[in-house]
C-alpha positions as CSV (number, residue, x, y, z in Angstrom):
1,M,-12.9,25.2,-2.3
2,D,-14.8,23.0,-4.8
3,L,-12.5,21.9,-7.6
4,T,-15.1,20.0,-9.5
5,V,-15.0,20.9,-13.2
6,V,-18.3,21.2,-14.9
7,E,-18.2,20.4,-18.6
8,P,-19.8,22.9,-20.9
9,A,-23.1,21.7,-22.4
10,Q,-21.6,22.0,-25.8
11,D,-18.9,19.4,-25.0
12,R,-21.6,16.9,-23.9
13,R,-23.6,17.6,-27.0
14,V,-20.5,17.1,-29.2
15,R,-19.7,13.8,-27.5
16,R,-23.4,12.7,-27.8
17,S,-23.4,13.6,-31.5
18,R,-20.1,11.8,-32.2
19,A,-21.3,8.7,-30.3
20,A,-24.6,8.7,-32.1
21,L,-22.9,8.9,-35.5
22,M,-20.5,6.1,-34.6
23,R,-23.4,3.9,-33.4
24,A,-25.3,4.6,-36.5
25,A,-22.3,3.8,-38.7
26,I,-21.8,0.5,-37.0
27,A,-25.5,-0.4,-37.2
28,L,-25.7,0.4,-40.9
29,V,-22.5,-1.4,-41.8
30,V,-23.7,-4.5,-39.9
31,E,-27.2,-4.3,-41.4
32,R,-25.9,-3.9,-45.0
33,G,-22.7,-6.0,-44.7
34,T,-20.7,-3.4,-46.4
35,A,-18.7,-0.3,-45.6
36,A,-20.2,1.5,-48.6
37,V,-22.8,3.3,-46.6
38,T,-23.5,7.0,-47.4
39,L,-22.9,9.9,-45.0
40,S,-26.5,10.9,-45.6
41,D,-27.8,7.5,-44.4
42,I,-25.5,7.7,-41.4
43,A,-26.6,11.2,-40.6
44,E,-30.3,10.2,-40.9
45,A,-29.9,7.2,-38.7
46,A,-28.1,9.3,-36.1
47,D,-30.8,12.0,-36.4
48,V,-28.2,14.7,-37.1
49,S,-27.5,16.9,-40.1
50,R,-25.1,15.8,-42.8
51,R,-23.2,19.0,-42.1
52,L,-22.5,17.8,-38.6
53,V,-21.0,14.6,-39.9
54,Y,-18.5,16.6,-41.9
55,Q,-17.8,18.9,-39.0
56,H,-17.0,15.9,-36.7
57,F,-15.3,13.5,-39.1
58,G,-14.7,15.1,-42.5
59,D,-15.5,12.0,-44.5
60,R,-17.0,8.5,-44.3
61,D,-13.8,6.6,-44.0
62,T,-12.7,8.7,-41.0
63,L,-16.0,8.1,-39.3
64,L,-15.8,4.4,-39.9
65,L,-12.2,4.3,-38.6
66,A,-13.3,6.2,-35.5
67,A,-16.3,3.8,-35.0
68,A,-14.0,0.8,-35.3
69,L,-11.5,2.1,-32.8
70,D,-14.2,3.3,-30.4
71,L,-15.9,-0.1,-30.4
72,A,-12.6,-1.8,-29.7
73,R,-11.7,0.7,-26.9
74,R,-15.1,0.2,-25.3
75,E,-15.5,-3.5,-25.6
76,L,-12.2,-5.1,-26.2
77,L,-9.6,-3.1,-24.2
78,P,-11.5,-3.5,-20.9
79,R,-11.4,-7.3,-21.4
80,L,-7.6,-7.0,-21.7
81,T,-6.8,-4.3,-19.1
82,D,-9.4,-3.6,-16.4
83,G,-8.7,-6.2,-13.7
84,A,-7.3,-8.5,-16.4
85,G,-3.9,-8.7,-14.8
86,N,-4.5,-12.3,-13.7
87,L,-5.4,-13.4,-17.2
88,S,-3.1,-15.9,-18.9
89,G,-1.8,-15.2,-22.4
90,R,-4.3,-17.7,-23.8
91,E,-7.2,-16.0,-22.0
92,R,-6.2,-12.6,-23.4
93,T,-5.8,-14.0,-26.9
94,L,-9.1,-15.7,-26.6
95,A,-10.7,-12.4,-25.5
96,V,-9.4,-10.8,-28.7
97,S,-10.6,-13.7,-30.8
98,R,-14.1,-13.6,-29.2
99,F,-14.4,-9.8,-29.8
100,F,-13.7,-10.1,-33.5
101,A,-15.9,-13.2,-33.8
102,E,-18.8,-11.2,-32.1
103,H,-18.2,-8.2,-34.4
104,R,-17.2,-10.1,-37.6
105,V,-19.8,-8.5,-39.9
106,F,-18.7,-5.0,-39.0
107,Y,-14.9,-5.6,-39.1
108,R,-15.1,-7.8,-42.2
109,A,-16.9,-5.0,-44.1
110,L,-14.3,-2.4,-43.0
111,L,-11.3,-4.7,-43.7
112,T,-12.5,-5.2,-47.2
113,G,-13.6,-1.6,-47.9
114,S,-12.0,1.6,-48.8
115,C,-10.8,2.2,-45.2
116,A,-9.2,-1.2,-44.7
117,F,-5.6,0.1,-44.5
118,A,-6.5,2.8,-41.9
119,V,-8.6,0.3,-39.8
120,D,-5.8,-2.3,-39.9
121,R,-3.2,0.3,-38.9
122,G,-5.5,1.8,-36.2
123,L,-6.3,-1.6,-34.6
124,S,-2.6,-2.5,-34.7
125,G,-1.8,0.8,-32.9
126,L,-4.5,0.1,-30.4
127,M,-3.1,-3.3,-29.6
128,Q,0.6,-2.3,-29.4
129,P,0.5,-1.1,-25.8
130,V,-1.3,-4.3,-24.7
131,N,1.4,-6.3,-26.5
132,R,4.1,-4.2,-24.9
133,Q,2.7,-4.9,-21.5
134,G,2.6,-8.6,-22.3
135,M,6.2,-8.6,-23.5
136,R,7.2,-6.7,-20.4
137,H,5.5,-9.4,-18.3
138,L,7.2,-12.2,-20.2
139,Y,10.7,-10.7,-20.4
140,G,10.8,-8.3,-17.5
141,D,14.0,-6.1,-17.7
142,R,15.9,-8.6,-19.9
143,L,15.0,-6.6,-23.0
144,A,15.8,-3.0,-23.6
145,P,12.8,-0.7,-24.0
146,P,13.4,-0.1,-27.8
147,V,13.5,-3.9,-28.3
148,L,10.3,-4.3,-26.3
149,D,8.6,-1.6,-28.4
150,D,9.8,-3.2,-31.7
151,L,8.6,-6.7,-30.5
152,A,5.2,-5.2,-29.5
153,A,4.9,-3.6,-32.9
154,F,5.9,-6.8,-34.7
155,L,3.4,-8.8,-32.8
156,A,0.6,-6.3,-33.3
157,G,1.3,-6.2,-37.1
158,G,1.6,-9.9,-37.4
159,G,-1.4,-10.6,-35.2
160,S,-3.4,-8.1,-37.2
161,A,-2.6,-9.8,-40.5
162,L,-3.7,-13.2,-39.0
163,F,-6.9,-11.7,-37.5
164,T,-7.7,-9.9,-40.8
165,A,-7.4,-13.1,-42.8
166,W,-9.5,-15.0,-40.2
167,V,-12.2,-12.4,-40.0
168,V,-12.4,-11.9,-43.8
169,D,-11.9,-15.4,-45.2
170,A,-12.6,-18.1,-42.5
171,A,-15.8,-20.2,-42.8
172,D,-18.8,-19.3,-40.7
173,P,-19.2,-19.5,-37.8
174,L,-15.8,-18.3,-36.6
175,D,-14.3,-20.5,-33.9
176,P,-12.4,-18.3,-31.4
177,E,-11.0,-21.3,-29.4
178,A,-9.5,-22.9,-32.5
179,F,-8.1,-19.6,-33.8
180,T,-6.6,-18.8,-30.4
181,D,-4.8,-22.2,-30.4
182,R,-3.6,-21.5,-33.9
183,L,-2.2,-18.1,-32.9
184,L,-0.5,-19.5,-29.8
185,R,1.1,-22.3,-31.8
186,T,2.5,-19.6,-34.1
187,L,3.8,-17.6,-31.2
188,S,5.4,-20.6,-29.6
189,V,7.6,-20.9,-32.7
190,L,8.8,-17.3,-32.3
191,M,9.2,-17.3,-28.5
192,P,10.9,-20.1,-26.6
193,D,8.2,-21.5,-24.3
194,P,6.9,-18.2,-22.8
195,E,4.9,-19.0,-19.8
196,G,2.5,-16.2,-20.4
197,L,1.1,-17.7,-23.6
198,R,-0.6,-20.6,-21.8
């Protein structure tokens, strides 16, 4: 018996439309250097109707948040999770720094626009499981699960604040190596010589 599930064509069309809208949003934000792009411009760039944008996302800020998280899921998380078990804490931190340096124009525009809070919160939430895994690696069973969760949330929030300040305010070009060293120095104050940070 064949258990292969064939997706309905509509589901593929929906995914293609959503992906086209997110790509168009990223491209326009990068091109213009601002998150203040119109839904009409995004719809036109994605070659879909404005009505379809509203059906999928509701408003511009929701679309920009989805695009920001989708970009991080596609390009950043694989650097930290897929086969990255052998990466040191420094290599993981450097991967995050490089990602934000590569996509600075896009994230700077979002982190200074009307969707800044939602993007910051979304990125923190995205990084929390990665931080939890890192804390589990460092501390093993020495910390209770609720403490691990709180520590992961604390690091995601604090890291997000530092990354936001760096992406928004640092001089061009961004230096991922120097910023990674800065983050690790900060973490070394909070954690007594954790081997996984090196």
